[in-house]
C-alpha positions, 0 to 999 in steps of 0.5 A: 826250075819251081814252082811259086809257091814253095820259091816264096816261101823259100826265099823269105826263110832265105830273107829272114835268115840272111837279114838275122845274120845282118843284124848280128853282125852289124854290132860292134864291127871292126871299122864302122866305116869300112863296115859301112862302105861294104854294104853299100855293095850288099845293098844294090845286090839285094836291089839286084834281087828284088829286080830279078825276083820279080822277072826271072824264077831261078830256082831255090838252089839259085836263092841259097847259093846268092845267099852264102854269097851274102853272108860270107861277105858281110862275115868279110865286113865285120872284120872289114876283111881280117875274120879270126881265120886269118889271124888263125891260119898266121899267113903273110896275108889275109886270105877271107876275101880270096875265099869269098871273091872265090865264093863270088863265082861258084855261087852266081854260077848256076843264078847266072845260069838260068837268067841266059838260059830265061832271058836267050833261051840259048842251048846249056852248053852255051848258057855255061859259057856266057854264064862263066864269060859274064862272070869274069866280066862282073867280078872286074867291074867290081872291081873298078867299082871299089876302086871308084868308091874309095876315090869319090866317098873314101880316099882316105880308106884306100888301102883296108876298103882294097885290100890289098895288102901290099899285092898290086896285081891284087885285083887280077888276082881276085878276078882270076880266083872269082873265075875259078871258082865259077868254073868249079861249078861250071863242072858239077853244073855240067855234069848234072846235064849230063846226068839228066839229059831229059829231065829240068835244070837244078831244082 
């Protein structure tokens, strides 16, 4: 997928950039308590990335996509997902959370594909299919984790943290938009693999 030295240098650069952005956005968030709750997910996500890094050689492209997702989520955490973009659009609900859920599917499809290919040596098409299924399952688990975090840690912050905004089907809509994001990336990945049938996977 990529040589070890190049991967190390790129990951260090991405981590440095992300750390800088995180530190800036940690200053005076809109709601400090909700920000802390959102960062629990970031912490576990980074732990998972460290675990994967030592065992599975993901590509530089994958690490770039994962960093993009973390930045988008960190911005959302700073503003409690009521961002200036939402105010500028002046719509009935804040849609930044939908952007982040879409980016979850969009940004995680390639890493999930590469993990499946590395661990189970499946055919490329099968790996893409199982990557989509895995991300849909992960999206559902994420919605459950949000509920458990609220129930166990902060029942009083439920509406703000879950971001329901009066929508009883918010969790299902979030899962749906994440699936659309993964399907979108799958189309690009399939096209790349079709054009480069005799070469390696994306760098």
